[in-house]
C-alpha positions as CSV (number, residue, x, y, z in Angstrom):
1,X,-24.9,-30.9,133.8
2,X,-22.9,-31.7,130.7
3,X,-21.6,-28.9,128.5
4,X,-20.2,-30.0,125.1
5,X,-17.8,-27.6,123.4
6,X,-16.7,-27.6,119.8
7,X,-13.1,-26.6,119.3
8,X,-12.1,-24.7,116.2
9,X,-13.7,-21.3,116.2
10,X,-15.1,-21.9,119.6
11,X,-12.2,-22.5,121.9
12,X,-9.3,-22.6,119.4
13,X,-8.5,-19.7,117.0
14,X,-7.2,-21.5,113.9
15,X,-7.5,-18.6,111.4
16,X,-3.8,-18.2,110.9
17,X,-3.4,-21.9,110.2
18,X,-6.1,-21.9,107.6
19,X,-4.5,-19.0,105.7
20,X,-0.9,-20.3,106.0
21,X,-1.8,-23.7,104.6
22,X,-3.4,-22.1,101.6
23,X,-0.5,-19.7,101.1
24,X,2.0,-22.5,101.1
25,X,0.1,-24.6,98.6
26,X,-0.3,-21.6,96.2
27,X,3.4,-20.7,96.5
28,X,4.6,-24.3,96.1
29,X,2.4,-24.7,93.0
30,X,3.7,-21.3,91.7
31,X,0.2,-20.0,91.3
32,X,-0.1,-16.2,90.8
33,X,-2.5,-14.6,93.3
34,X,-3.1,-11.4,95.3
35,X,-1.4,-11.8,98.6
36,X,-3.5,-9.1,100.2
37,X,-6.8,-10.8,99.2
38,X,-5.5,-14.1,100.7
39,X,-5.9,-12.5,104.2
40,X,-9.7,-12.3,103.6
41,X,-10.0,-16.2,103.6
42,X,-11.6,-16.6,107.0
43,X,-13.8,-13.5,106.6
44,X,-15.0,-14.9,103.3
45,X,-15.7,-18.3,104.7
46,X,-17.5,-16.9,107.8
47,X,-20.3,-15.8,105.5
48,X,-21.1,-19.5,104.8
49,X,-18.9,-20.2,101.8
50,X,-15.9,-22.5,101.4
51,X,-12.2,-22.5,100.4
52,X,-12.8,-23.6,96.8
53,X,-15.3,-20.8,96.2
54,X,-12.8,-18.3,97.8
55,X,-10.1,-19.4,95.3
56,X,-12.4,-18.9,92.4
57,X,-14.2,-15.7,93.4
58,X,-11.6,-13.8,95.4
59,X,-8.3,-15.0,93.9
60,X,-9.6,-15.5,90.4
61,X,-8.1,-19.0,90.1
62,X,-9.6,-21.2,87.3
63,X,-12.0,-24.0,88.5
64,X,-9.8,-26.9,87.7
65,X,-6.8,-25.5,89.5
66,X,-9.0,-24.3,92.4
67,X,-10.3,-27.9,92.8
68,X,-6.8,-29.3,92.9
69,X,-5.6,-26.7,95.4
70,X,-8.7,-27.2,97.6
71,X,-8.0,-31.0,97.8
72,X,-4.4,-30.4,98.9
73,X,-5.7,-27.9,101.4
74,X,-8.0,-30.4,103.0
75,X,-5.2,-32.9,103.1
76,X,-2.7,-30.5,104.8
77,X,-5.0,-28.5,107.1
78,X,-4.3,-30.7,110.0
79,X,-0.6,-31.4,109.3
80,X,1.4,-31.1,112.6
81,X,3.7,-28.4,111.2
82,X,0.7,-26.1,110.8
83,X,-1.2,-27.0,114.1
84,X,1.4,-25.1,116.0
85,X,0.0,-21.8,114.7
86,X,-3.3,-22.4,116.5
87,X,-4.0,-20.4,119.7
88,X,-6.8,-20.4,122.3
89,X,-9.1,-17.4,122.6
90,X,-8.3,-15.1,125.5
91,X,-11.5,-15.9,127.4
92,X,-11.3,-19.7,127.2
93,X,-9.4,-20.5,130.4
94,X,-11.5,-18.3,132.6
95,X,-14.8,-19.6,131.3
96,X,-13.8,-23.3,131.2
97,X,-12.3,-23.0,134.7
98,X,-15.6,-21.6,136.1
99,X,-17.9,-23.9,134.3
100,X,-15.9,-27.0,135.1
101,X,-16.4,-26.5,138.8
102,X,-20.0,-27.7,138.8
103,X,-20.4,-29.2,135.4
104,X,-18.9,-32.0,133.3
105,X,-17.1,-30.6,130.2
106,X,-16.8,-32.7,127.0
107,X,-14.9,-31.6,123.8
108,X,-16.4,-32.7,120.5
109,X,-14.7,-31.9,117.2
110,X,-14.4,-33.1,113.6
111,X,-10.8,-33.8,112.9
112,X,-8.7,-36.3,110.9
113,X,-6.5,-37.4,113.8
114,X,-7.5,-37.8,117.5
115,X,-3.9,-38.2,118.4
116,X,-3.0,-34.8,116.9
117,X,-5.9,-32.9,118.4
118,X,-5.2,-34.4,121.9
119,X,-1.6,-33.4,121.6
120,X,-2.6,-29.9,120.6
121,X,-5.1,-29.5,123.4
122,X,-2.4,-30.6,125.9
123,X,0.1,-28.0,124.4
124,X,-2.6,-25.3,124.6
125,X,-3.3,-26.4,128.2
126,X,-6.9,-27.1,127.4
127,X,-7.1,-30.8,127.8
128,X,-7.3,-30.6,131.6
129,X,-10.8,-29.1,131.4
130,X,-12.5,-31.9,129.6
131,X,-13.6,-35.2,131.0
132,X,-13.7,-36.8,127.6
133,X,-12.6,-35.8,124.1
134,X,-14.8,-37.0,121.2
135,X,-13.4,-36.9,117.7
136,X,-15.6,-37.6,114.6
137,X,-14.7,-37.8,110.9
138,X,-14.4,-34.4,109.1
139,X,-16.2,-35.9,106.1
140,X,-19.3,-36.8,108.1
141,X,-19.1,-34.3,111.0
142,X,-22.9,-33.6,111.3
143,X,-23.9,-37.3,111.5
144,X,-20.9,-38.1,113.6
145,X,-21.7,-35.4,116.2
146,X,-25.4,-36.4,116.3
147,X,-24.4,-40.0,117.2
148,X,-22.0,-38.9,119.9
149,X,-24.4,-36.4,121.5
150,X,-27.3,-38.9,121.3
151,X,-25.3,-41.4,123.3
152,X,-24.5,-38.8,125.9
153,X,-28.1,-37.7,126.4
154,X,-29.4,-41.3,126.7
155,X,-28.1,-41.2,130.3
156,X,-30.9,-38.7,131.2
157,X,-28.4,-35.9,131.7
158,X,-29.1,-32.2,131.0
159,X,-26.9,-31.3,128.0
160,X,-25.8,-28.1,126.4
161,X,-23.8,-27.8,123.2
162,X,-21.6,-24.8,122.3
163,X,-20.2,-24.2,118.8
164,X,-19.7,-21.8,116.0
165,X,-21.2,-23.5,112.9
166,X,-24.4,-24.8,111.5
167,X,-23.3,-28.3,112.4
168,X,-23.6,-27.7,116.2
169,X,-26.9,-25.9,115.6
170,X,-28.2,-28.8,113.5
171,X,-27.2,-31.3,116.2
172,X,-28.9,-29.3,118.9
173,X,-32.2,-28.9,116.9
174,X,-32.1,-32.6,115.9
175,X,-31.8,-33.8,119.4
176,X,-33.7,-31.0,121.0
177,X,-31.0,-29.8,123.4
178,X,-30.0,-26.3,124.5
179,X,-27.4,-24.7,122.3
180,X,-25.3,-21.6,122.2
181,X,-23.7,-20.3,119.0
182,X,-20.6,-18.0,118.7
183,X,-20.0,-15.7,115.8
184,X,-16.3,-15.2,116.2
185,X,-15.2,-18.4,114.4
186,X,-16.2,-19.7,111.0
187,X,-19.6,-18.1,110.8
188,X,-20.1,-14.3,111.4
189,X,-22.8,-12.3,113.2
190,X,-24.5,-11.4,109.9
191,X,-24.7,-15.1,108.9
192,X,-26.5,-16.0,112.1
193,X,-28.7,-12.9,112.2
194,X,-29.9,-13.6,108.7
195,X,-31.1,-17.0,109.9
196,X,-32.7,-15.5,113.0
197,X,-30.4,-17.6,115.2
198,X,-29.2,-16.0,118.4
199,X,-25.4,-15.7,118.6
200,X,-22.7,-14.4,120.9
201,X,-19.5,-12.6,120.3
202,X,-17.5,-14.3,123.0
203,X,-17.6,-17.0,125.8
204,X,-17.9,-14.5,128.6
205,X,-21.2,-13.2,127.4
206,X,-22.3,-16.7,126.6
207,X,-21.4,-17.9,130.1
208,X,-23.8,-15.5,131.7
209,X,-26.6,-17.1,129.7
210,X,-25.4,-20.6,130.6
211,X,-25.3,-19.6,134.3
212,X,-28.9,-18.4,134.2
213,X,-30.0,-21.6,132.5
214,X,-28.2,-23.8,135.0
215,X,-29.8,-21.9,137.8
216,X,-33.3,-22.6,136.3
217,X,-32.4,-26.3,136.0
218,X,-31.5,-26.7,139.7
């Protein structure tokens, strides 16, 4: 069996990085904002909204300035100086170690640099779990992931995809493969429940479901 894992919000907790990048841009541009409200960035985005909307609605920043800040944020979000703030969720090692015993693990992510994410995975001691790392363009993440997964399933393998956003869900529905969605990353429980999509709080609870499915497939 092949299990494909998304990274940010699924295996890697990058919340601190997302907030810090925005903070540095706002401070460097000498833009006045409420520092307490800035902490709500990820919570705000987990409802399905984006950084630019957060700047306008939560920090009361004018549209033109918000657009400029957002473009800088996109450019800097994967800068190596900020990647060091990423951590792995506490349940990741146990679940990947157990699942990798009898299954093939692939990582599939939308990033700007494959070199940087590979280095990060090695530093987080996660790279050892995956047989192959696939990286697609951040600008075309959905189509990029569909192409990758489609190539994988052409080998008549049983495939499962695990992620935390509508991109992974869309890929699974498009290609008719099993999927598991987490609500701890960039989309919260309410977001998924409102769409009547089953979701999980952590990888341990999700692993139990995967184990049952794999047993049925044997």
